[in-house]
N, C-alpha and C positions, 0 to 999 in steps of 0.2 A: 774359728772363734775360740778364744781361750777357755779352758776348763775352769769354771768357777768353783769347782769342788776339789781343788787340789791342795790348797794350803794346809800345812800341819801334818802331812803324812811322812813317815820315815820311808824314804825310797831307795837308799843306797848306803853302803858301808865300805870304808877304805881302811885297810890295815897298814899302818906305818910300821915297817919292820926292816931290820938290817939284812934279812934273808928271805926275799919273796919266794924263791924256789923251795926253800925249806918250809915256808908257811904253807904252800900248796901241799907239800908232802904230809905235813902234820894234820891239817884240817881234813885232808882226804881220808886219812886213817881214823881220825877221831870222830868227825861228823859226817863223813861220806860225801863231801863236796867234790865235784870233778873240776877240771880246768878247761877254760875256753878262751882263746885269744880274741880280742876285739877286732872286728874286721877293719876298723879305721886306724888301728895301731896295734900291730902284732906283738909289740912289747908290753902291752897292757893286757895281762892274762887274768881273766876273771874267775871268781869262785862260782861254780855252777851248782845250784840246788836242784831238786827234782822239778820244780816249776820254772826254772830259769836262773839267770845271773842275779846274784844278790850283793856283790861287792868285788873288791880286788885288792891285792897287796901292792904297796908302793915302796920302792927302795928308800930307806931312810937311815942315814948314818949319823950318829951323834946324839940324836934325840931319844926320848923314852919311847919304846915300842908301844903302840896303842891303836885301838879301833876308834874311828871317827864316823859318826852317823851323819847322813845328809837328810835334811828336812825340806820337803817341797813347798814352793811358794809361787804365786802368780808372777811376781816381779822380784828378781834377785836384787836389782839395784835399789828399789824402794825399801825392801826388807833390810838390806845392809845399812842404809841410811837410818832407818828406824832403830836398828840395833845400837848404833853409835849414840843416838839421842838418849837411849835407855841405859847407857853406861858400858856397852859392849865395845869391842874393837874389831877392826877388819884385818885379818892376817893375809888373806889372798883376795885382792880386789875382784869385783865381778868380772868374769871372763866368758867369752863365747865357747860353745862346744861345736864339734863338727856336725852334729845332727840338728843344729838350730837352737839348742837349749843354752842356758847360761848357768854358771855356778860361782860360788865364792866361799871362802873359809872364814869363819868368825870365831871370836872368843867372847863368852858372856862376861858380865861384870866381875865374876869370881875366877875367871881364867879357864873355864871349861871350853874345849874346842868342839866345834860342830860345823857342818857345811850346810849350805842352802842351795836349792836347785830348782830350775824352771825348765819346762819342756813344751814344745808345740804339740806333742803327742799326749794322749790321755789313756787311762786304763781303769778298769774296775777297782773300786776301793774294797777289796775283800780281806778277810781275816788271813793272817799268816799261816802257811802250811808247815809240815815237818821239814826241817832243814833251813827254815827262814827265821829271821829275828822276830821274836814275838813279844818282847818286853824291852823297854829302854829305861835305864835307871840313872839318875843324876846324883852323884855324890858331890855335894856342894860344901861351902864353908860358911854358910849363913843359914838362917831359919828357912826351911823349905818354902814357906809362904812368900818370902822375899824373892827367892830364886824363881818361883813360879810366875811372879808378876812380870818378869822379863819375857819369858817364853809365852806366857798366856797372851800378852799384848802383841807379840810377833806372829803367832800362829793360831790364834783363836781357840786355844785349848781350854778345856773346862776343868775346874778343880772338882774331882769326884768325891774325895774324902780325905780325912787326916786321921791317923792312928797314933795314939799316945803310947810311946814305947818306954815310958818311964825315964830312967837314967840315960837311955839311948836316944831320947828326943822324939820328935814327931816324924811320921812317915806320911808324905802327901802323895796321893794317887791322882794322876791326871788322865784325861781322855779327850776324845773328839767324837762328836755326833753319836753319843751313846756307847762308844766302845773304849774300854780302858787301854791306854797306850804304855803306861809306865809309872814310875814313882820318883820321888825326890826326898833326900834326907840330908841333915847336917852331919857330915862325917866327923867333924870336930867334936860333936857331942858324944861320939862313940870312941873318942880317944885316938882318932886318926886325922890329925891336922895335915895341911899340905894343899896342893893344888886341886881344884875341882876337876871332875872328869865324868864322861858318860860311859856307862857299861851296858853292853848289849847281851841279851839272852837269846840263845838259839833253841828253837823248839825241837825236841827229840821224842821218839816213841819209847825208847828204853834209856832212862836216866842213868841207872847204875851201870848198865852195859857200856854206855858212851863214856862214862867216867873212867872205866877200866881201859877202854881203848885209848883214851887220851893219855893215861898213865903209861901204857905200853909204848906209846909214840913219843915218850919223854916229856909229857906235859906234867904240870904240878897241880895238885888239888889244894885250893885255898880254903874252901868250905865244903865239907862232905855233904852228900844228899840230905836234904831236910824237907819237912812238910811246911806248907804255908797255908794261910786261910783259903778256904774254897776247895781243898783237896788236891791242890797242885804240889809239885815237888821241884826243888831247884838245887843247883850246885854251882860253885864258882871255881874257876881254874885259871891257870896261866900257861900260855903256850911255851915251847922250848926257847923262844927268843925274847920272852919277857912281856908279852902283851896279855892283859887280863881279858877274860870273856866268861860268860856264864851259860848254863844250860837250864832249860825249863821243860817240864812235862806237865801238861794239863790242858784245860779248855782254852780256846782262843781268847776269851775274855775272862781273865782271872784277877784276883785281888793282887795287891802289891806283894811281890816276893820278899822284898827286904823286911817288910813289917811282918815278920813271922808269927807274932803272937799278939793277941788283943783285937777287939772288935774295931771296925772302922767307923769313924764319925764323919758324917757329911758336913760339908761347909760350902760357902758360896763360891761361885766360879770366878775366874779372873778373865779380863779381856784378852782377845787374841784374834789372829787372822785365820784364813782357811788353809787347807792342806795342798800338797803337791799333786800334780797330774800323774796319770798312770805312766807306765814305762818311759821315764825320761832318760836322756843320755847321761852317762855318768862322767864326772870330772876325774882327773887323775893327778896324783902327786908323786913327788920323788925326792930323793936326797937333794942336797943343795937347794936351789930355789927355782928350778926350771919348771915351766908349765908344759903340759903335753895334752893333746886332745884326747878325750875319752868317750867311750860309748855310754849310751843310756841304758839302765837296767830294765829288763822286762818286768812288768808288774808281776807277771807270773813268777818271774824270778826275783822281783824286787823285795824289798823289805816290807815287813808288815808291822803293825803295831799291836800291842795288847799283852797283858799278863803281868803277873806280879814279879817282883824281883828283889833280891837281897842286896845288901851293901857290897861294894867292890871297889876296885881301883880303876885308874884311868886308861882310856883307849888311845888310839892314834888317828891322825888325819885321814879323811876319806872322801870320796866323791861319788855321786850317783851315776847310774848307768842307763843305757838305752834299752829299749824293748828288744825283742828278738836279737838285736845287735849284741855283740860280745861285751860291750862295756857297761858301766854302771848306769843307773838311772840318770838321765839327763846331765851328764858332765862331760867335758871334752878337753881337747887340746889345751894348751897353755902351759904356763910354767908349772913344774911340779912343785906343789906347795911345800913350804918348810915344815919340817916335823917339829914337834915340840915335846917337851918333857911334861911330867905331871904338874 
């Protein structure tokens, strides 16, 4: 029986990069992730956090390096169709995974790339642990309320609050079933026009120490450690190959990182579907446009949601992996999806 409580959960992350091996080396030194090959495809080497796989790098030549989050849904095909009706586009059509799951890569109405994933397996919907993605932030090109309408309708997310940042615009915090998952803001209002993108925050125990490790490993600091509402601290960086990512230290459920100052104002929620099942098999992408089977990420290892986050730049395509299996939550073989720029 399908897990009715799966829609809307961030379950996997793929890093589109020109240097997968170099990415493993960098994140191993900076964040402490280990490497683990997916048993169904030894070429798909996953990032292994303390609780299990959370994502994997995919060879991407020509496009802008970036992290791409995968969001779980009960039906990949139905969600993809709904996304197109709401103004989104399908980049990689719904495809099967070796473990019985399915995945697809989509673009929202403003061009932000994200993946969707379904899996026959289920896992506990727990808060993210150290080394896992704890906050997801959408840097869009329209009012955050407009962007939220798209995702809220697809994943049944709730609008938790909006913070007026003055000249920097509004910062909208969204969540699911009482837990905050991330935020959205209009980067154009902050003087950063361009393509929309998702930025993932990795939970760490020592923010300053992790930033120093990233710098030593040839990473760049885009935003130095700063405090955000609720007592959390965040920082934004870029890996040696050009992909943006962020760090977060704080409770599993924190306020929006990007809205660093000012109190949050609550507003009404937007319509949306439910979240993804536990440990789904993860899809995999690669340069060119080939599809390859991928493993589903363990929930233990999978991505989690929640926490504040600051503004940042865009990530790259990614696919979810299988549980215990080496791959991402619920994504599998098939063509390696095209990479894209911001």
